[in-house]
N, C-alpha and C positions, 0 to 999 in steps of 0.2 A: 433745155431742161433746167439749167441753173436759174434762169429768170423765173421759171415756174416755182421753184423751191423758195425763192425769195418772196414770192406772193403768198405762199403758204405760211412762211415763218412769221409774218406780221400778226395774223389773227391767232396763231398758236401761242406766240409769246405774250400777246395781250391777255389771252385767257389764263395763261399760267400765272401772270402777275395778279390777275383778279383773284384767283384761288389763294395765292399767298397773302393778299390783302385781307381776305376773309379770315384766314388763320390768325394773322396778326391782330385783327380786330377782336376775334374770339378770345385770344390770349389776354388782351388788355382789358376787356370788359369782364371776363370771368377769371380774374387772377387767382381768386381763392381756390379754384379747381386745380390750379397748377402750382400752388405754393410749395408743394413737397418736392418739386424738381429743382436740382441745382442748376447753376448757370450753364455748365457743360451739357447737362441732360436736356435743357431747353434748346440749346443750339443743335444738338443731335436730333431732337424731335422735329425742329423746323426743317432741317436738311432732309430728314426722312419724309417729312410732309411734302416737300418739293418732288421727291421721287413718287409718292403716292399720287400727287396731282398730275405728274407727267404720264403715269400709267393710265389714269382716268381719261386724260385727253387723247392719248394714242388710241384707246379703245373706242371712243366716241367719234373721233375725227378721222380715223384711218380710211373710212370709205370715201370721204371727200378728198383726202390727199391722194389716194389711188386714182380716183376719177380725174383729178386735175392733171396728174402726171402720166396718165396712160397714153402712149403714142398712137392715137387714132384720129381719123379725119374729123370726127364730130367734135373733138376737143379743140378745134380751131374756131368753132362757132361761139361768138360772144354771148348769144342768148343762153346756150347751154352752160357756158362758164358762169354767166351771171346768175343762173338758176342755182348752181352749186353754191356760189357765194351767199345767196339769199338763204338757202337751207342751213348753211353753216352759221349764218348770223342768227337764225331762229334757234338753232341748237344752243348757242351761247346764251341767248335770252333765257331759255329754259334752265340752263345750268345755273345762271346767276340767281334766278328766282328760287331754285332748289336750295342753293347755298344760303340764301337769305332765310328761307323757311327752316333750314337746319340750324342756323344761328339762333332763331327764336325758340326752336324746339329745345336747344341745349339749355336755355334758361330754365326750363321746367323739369327736365329729367337729367341734366348734366351728363349727357352723352350724345353722340351723333345719331341721326336717323338710321334705323336698320330696316327691318321688314315693314315698319310703320309707313314708309313712303308709299307702299302699295295698298294701304288701308285708309288713305286720306278721304275716301268717299264717306267714311264715318265721321270725319272731322272737318268737312269742308266749311261748315259754318264757323268753326273755331278759326280756321285759316283766314277767312274774311275779316273776322273781328280783330285778330292779331295784327293784320296788315293795317287796319284802321288805327290801332293804337300805336303803330310804328310809322305814322304817316310821314315824318321827316325823312326816315330811311327810304320810304317808298318814293318820295319825290326825288331824292338823290339818285336812286337807281333808275328811275324813269329818265332823268336828265342824262345819265350815263348811257342809257340805251340810244338816245338821240345822237350823242357824240359818236358812239360806236357805229351807228348806221352811216354816218358821214365818212368814217374811216373805211368801211366796206365799199361805199360808193366810189371813193377815191381809188381803192384797189382795183375795182372793176373798170374804171376809166383809164387806168394805166395801160401802156402798150402790152399787147398779148402776142408774144413771139410764136412762130409756128413750131409744131412738134412732130416732125416727120417720123414715120415708122421705119427706123433703121437699126442696125446692130447696136450702135452706141446707146441709143435711147432705150432699147429693150434691156440692155445690161444695166443701165442706170435705174430703170423701173424695177428690175429684179432686186437690185441692192436696196432700193427704197422699201419694197415689199418685205424683205428679210429684216430690215431695221424696224419696221412697224411691228412685225411678229415679236421681236425681242422687246420692243418698247411696251407692248401690251402684256407680255409675260412678266416683265420687270426683272428678268434674269435670263442669262444665256443657257445655263444648265440647271438641272434639278426641277423641283416643282415651281410653278409660277408664284410670283409674289402674292401673299395672302394677308388677311387682316392681322393675323398674329405677328407677321413680319413688321408691322407698323409699330409694335411695342418695342421701342429701341432700348428700354430699360425694363426692369421687373416691376415697374409702377404703372398702374392702369392709366394714370394721368398722361403719361408719355404717349400712349396710343391715342387718347382723346385729342392731344395736340397735333399729332401727325396725320390723323385720318381726316377726310372730308366726308360730308354727308352723302354725296353722290356715290363715292366708292363703297362706303360701308353699306349703303342700302342695296346696291346691286350685288355686292358679294354675298350679303345675307340672303338675298332673294333666291340664290341658287343653292343655299345650304339646306333648305327644308327637306326633311325626309331622307337626307343622305345617311348612309351607314357610318357609324362611328365605332372604331375598334380601339379600345384601350387595353383590353385583356381578353381572355377567352370568354365566350358567352356564358359558359357554365360557372366560371369564377365570378363574373360580373353579377350573375343572378344570385349566387350564394352571398356575396357581399351586400347586395341590395336587400335581400330577405333578412339578413342579419340586422341591417339598419332599421327595418320595419318591425322586427319581432317585439312583441310585448305579451303580458300575461293574459290579456283579454281576447286575443284573436288567434286563429290558426289558419294556415295556408291549406287550401282545399283541393287543388288540381294542378298536377305537375305540367299539364299542357298549357295552363294559364298561370304562370308562376307567381303573380302578384295577387291572385284572387284569394280573398280571405272571408271569414265569417266569425261571429262571436263563438267562443268556446262554450261548451256545456260544462258547468262546474262539476268536476269528477268527485268532489267531496259532498255534493248535495245528496241528501237522502230522500228528497222529494221526487217521486216517480211521475208526477204530472208535468210533462214538458210544455203544456199549453199555458201555464201560468206566466203572465207577462208583467213587466214593470209598468208603473203608472204611465198613461199616455199624456204626458204634458204637452201643452201647446208650445210651439217654437216661433219666436219672432226674431228675425234677423234684420238688423239695421246696418247698412253699408254707407258710411259717411264720407262724402267727397273730400279728399285732401286733408283729413284730420291727421296731423303729425304729432307724435308723442311729445316732442319738445315744446309744443305750444299748449299742451294740456297740463295744467298745474298739478293735478293729482298724480301724474306720471313722472314728471321731472322736477317738481317742487320749485318751479320758477314763479314769477309774479306777474304773469300777463293778465290775469284776472278776467278772462273772456269765456271761461268754461265752468261757471259755478254750478250749473244744473248737473252737468255730467260728473263733476267732481263729487257732488252729493250722491249720485247714483253709484259711483265707484265705491263709496264707503260701505255700501250694503251688497257688494258684488264680489265675485271671484275675479280679482284683478291680475292680469298677465302683464308683467313689467318688461318682459323680453320677447315681445311679439313683433313679427316682421311681415311686411308685404312680400309677396312672391314675385312682384314685378313693379314697374313704374308707371303703368297705365291702368285706367279703370278696367279695361277688358281683361287685363292680366289678373286683376283681383277677382273679377266675376268668374273667370275660368277656373281659378284656384278654388273658389268657394263651391262652385257647382260641380266640378269634376274631380277635385282633390289632387289636381296635377299642377305643379309649379311650371309655368311657361318660361322656357329659356330659348335662346336662339337655336334655330334648327327645328323647333317644334311649332306647330300651328296653334292658333287660338280657337276657342269656340266662336263660330260664325265665320271662320276663314279656313276651315279644313280639319280641325281636330275632330269634329263630329263625324268625319268620314270613317273613323275607326270606332269600333265598339268600345264604349267607355261607360263607367258608372256615373250616373247623374243624380244629384241630391233630391230633386223633386220626385223623380221616379221611385227612388228608394222610400221616400216618405209615403207616397201614394200606395206602394206595395204593402205598407204597414198601416193602411186605412186612415191616412191623413188627408184632409182637404188641403189644397195648396193655392197660394196667392202670391203674385209678384207685381211690383210696379217700380217705376223710376220717375224722378222729377223731370227728366229731359223728355224729348219726344219719343213716342213709342218705338220708332225705328232706330234710335240712337244706339250705335254699336250693334245693330241688328238684334237688340235685346228682346224684341217681340218674338222673333223666330227662335232665339236661344231659349227663352223661358218656356216656350211651347215644347221644344225638344227636350228640355231638362225636366219636364213633368209638372209644370205649374198650370193648374186648371184655368185660372183667371189671370189676366195681365192688363195693366193700365200704364199710360204715359201721360205727359203733361196735357195732351189734348182732352183727356177725360177728367181732369182735376179742376174742381170749382175754385174760383178766386175769392178768398175771404177778405182781402184788402186791409190787413192790419199794418202793412208797410206804408210809409208816408212820403217816400222820395218821389213818387210818381213814375218811377222807372220799373222795368221788368228785368229779371236776370237774363243774361244772354242765352243760357241753357234752360229751356223749359219754364218751370214755375218755381215760386219760392218754396223753401222747405216747410214753412208753416202750412201752406196749402196741401203739400204732399202728405205730411204726417197726419193732418186732420182727416184727409180723405182715406188714408191708410187705416186709421182707427175706425172710421165709419164702415169700411169694407170688412174689417175683422169682426165687427159687431154682427155682421150678417152671416158669418161662417158658423158651421156646426163643428164643435170640438170633437176630436183633436184636429188641430190645423197647424200648418207651417206657413208663415207669411214672410215675404222678403220685400224690403224697400231700399232704394238707392237714391240718396239725396244729391243736390247739385249746386246749391247756393254758394258754396265755398270754392267754386271753380273759377279760375281766372277767365275773363276780367272780373274783378270783384265789385259788382254793382252794389251800391249802398242801398239798403232797404229804407233808410231814414236816419236823421240826425241822432235820434235817441239810441241808436246802436253804434254810433261813431265814438268809441272810446279813444281812438287815436286819429290824427289827421288823415283823412281818407284819400287814398289814391287807388284807382282801379287796377293798377299794375304793380304795386309793391306790397311789402310785408304788412304794412299798417292797414291797407285796404283788406287784406286777407284776415287780419285779426278782428277787424270790425264785422266782417261777414261771419266769422267764426262765433263771435258773440251772439249775433242774430240766430245762427244755426243752433247754438247751444240753448237759447231761449225757446226755440221751436221744439227741440227735443224735450225740454222741461214741460212745455204745454202738452205735448203728446203723452208723456208719462203720467201727468196728472189726470188726463182723460182716461188713460188705460186703467188706472187704479179704480175708476168708477164702474168699470165693466165687469160683468159676471165672470168672464174667463180669466181675469187678471191673476187670481190666487193660484191658478193651475198653469201658469205660463212662465217659460224661461226666455228671457230677452238676451240676445247675443249682439253686442254693439262693437263694431270695429270700423276701421277706415279702409278705403280701396287702395290707397297708396299715400305716400307722404307729399308734402307741399312741393318739394323739389327746388326751392330757392337755394339750397346749399347752406353755406356758412353765412349767417346774417349778422354777425357781431358788429360789422361796420355800420349797419343800419341802425343799431341801437346805441351808438356812441352819443354821449350827451344826454342819455335818458337813464332812468333807474332800472331799466330792463337788463337782466343778466341771463346769459345762456351758457350752458356747459354742453359741449358737443362730444358725444361718445362715438366710438367706432361704429360705422354703418348707420349713422343717424338718418341718412337719406332713405333707409328702408324700415325704420322703426315706427310702428303705428300703435295707437292705443287699442286695447281689447278688454272688454269686461263682460262677464256673464252675470246678469242681474236676475235673481230668482229668490226673493225673500220668502222664507218659510220652506223652501225646497233645497237650496244650496247655502250653507253657512258662508258668510263673508270671510274672505281671507286674501292674502297677497301670495301669488304664485310666480316664482322667478324662473320657471322652466322655459326653455327655448321652444318657441312654437310659431306657427304661421297660419295664414288664411287657408291653406290647403288642408290643415288639420281639422277643419270643421266637420267634414263628412264622417271620418272614423270616430270623432268625438261624440257626435249625436247618436251614432249607432251604438257606441259604448254606453253612453248615459241613459238612453231610452230603451236599450235592449232590442233594437230593431232587428228583425229577422231577414235572412237573405244574404247572398254573397255580394261582395263589392271589390273593386280594385282601385287603389290610389297610391300616390307616392307621398304618403303622410301617415301620421299616427295620432292616436287619441291624446288630447291634453290631460285626460284623467289617468293616463298610464303611469305606472311607477317607474318604468324604464325611461332613460334620458330621451329628451326630444331633440329634433334637428330641424334645420330649415335649408331648403334649396331655393335660390332665387335667381332671376335673370336680370342683367343690367347691360342691355345691348349685347355685344359679342362676348361679354364676360359673364360667367356663371359663378355664383357664390354659394358657400356652404357655411353654416353656423351650427356649433354645438356648445355644450356647456364648458368647453375648454377654450373657445375662441372662434376665429373665422378664417376662411381662406377664399381667395379670388383666383379664378383660373380661366384661361382662354380656350380650353380644351386641348391646347398644345403646350402652353407654357404656364407655369405657376407664377402669378403676379404678386400676390401678397399672401402671407400665411402666418398666423399667430398660434396655430395649434401644433403642439409638440408631437402628438401621436401621428405617425406616418400613415396610419390606416384612414385618416380623414380624407386625404387625397384619393386613396383607393376607393373609398365609399362614394365620394362625389362622382368621380369619373365612371365608376362601375354602374352607379344608379342612372347616370345620363345614358350610358350605352344600353342598359337594359330597357329603360322606359322608351327611348326612341326606337329601339328595335321592335319591342312588343307592339307599339303603336303602328309602326310601319308594316309589320306582319299581321296586324289585326289580331293579336293574341293578348290583348290587355285584359279583356273579360271574355267570357264564353260567348260564342256566336248565337 
């Protein structure tokens, strides 16, 4: 038995060292993400990380360990033993590949993989392109795979002692089994080790350093739809409703506690309840990766790549404290279409959220006699947006396969995702010209998605690189020009004067702190708290809404109640958001991996659902509001009591 254990120890320790290497490499490459940790906190995080890695390996390798050490006659067979070692080797290859993908993913969202690992079918093309851009890393990993194969072959060729079925070996096997149970749990007593236990300090960065993408992904995969109890359900609902209360809406049904509708003005002397507000057209532009910090009109920097949008903003209602509800495009789409901020433990549109009865923006518009249109620059099926758009109530839907090429780009290249923004927005305008007002139209761009393919030298304000901030800024310059062309064409259309344009991003760029990239240049950036969640948002409606700057706290999820409020749409709806036109204070709930965030006009807090990580809000009710809202919304979705059946 002892010889068997020595054969097991080699691949186990090799894999543990590999995990630690990835953590060290992550720390060295993304130092800005961990700059708020002291030396002792870094050490503690690394030690906690070894614990997380060991738990991960015990969970995945326990079946091999038990099979190799079980005292049975078949375990003397070298073919059986070799098959086990081969499967073990394949498992390590999969783990290394996943850790590499997690390392790349961290570059864009600055956290580890969570539930996204199980949605890679939507991003398979991205994965292939990213691997191509990291070809040196790929070659190194492939070479390591060869070396590792030789190690396993050597282990297989080493002498294999007999393992008779006797009392001593049964006792040793039982001890090994119990040790594996403890190893997988991570603890002898109490609840098993969880993600929150990886946060060795009250700083979110400590958890990011300690965790690995495999552990976080599989732990999060089992958290969906689990009941969360912070307080009593009645108190949680009361606090949630208090957060949502404003002067324009009223709650309508105690059986569906978040269901609301517009109030009838009690001071009105008009007895004709059929009088409606003007039916303005609505145009929603969701811009890929536009971050507030790189839009000069929002942060007053000098990047000089958004002049068209900056001019639009001058005539718009500009929201300077606007946040994304997540860090992926589908998070933003879910927030826009359903009014629900997606956080861990909750599904997205296209991956389970639709199994609950929810309010959806296109359906609400159609119920108020609007034609609806949706399109995206990427392929029709990207993020399953074709199915989502249909579900959400959009009559017509288009993807890159449907969009003609105009050919203004001069690089001779095509963007990795779909088609160029200029093609998309020109086609978008063409399709809107065919609609009968009132209509609501939605378009989602993609040119500013990594890798940043250059459209041509004339848009390269900075030295172009497909994988760094300067490549992004060049594609942002092109995207801004495409937006300007679209708006110039829209102004020539009959429907323009009666149209409200809502322009926002799907999420931020995700590079984090770029100040080192700008050393030696005249580019200056000032990073505010939660900069990785701040996106530009403007409502452009000349002649309808006076231009002004609005500093209220708001997010993508607020679009649904805002349109209902602004347009006087009839019918009930349910969301975890409120109108940006409300006089009552706004709030934001967002998801960032296993961490959920809350923002109000007093500050922000970050929470793991068990431990408070960061908090700048003095009012203790902020934590109550966040956790109560999470409890309420997950329970109502789980019980299918979000909207009436």
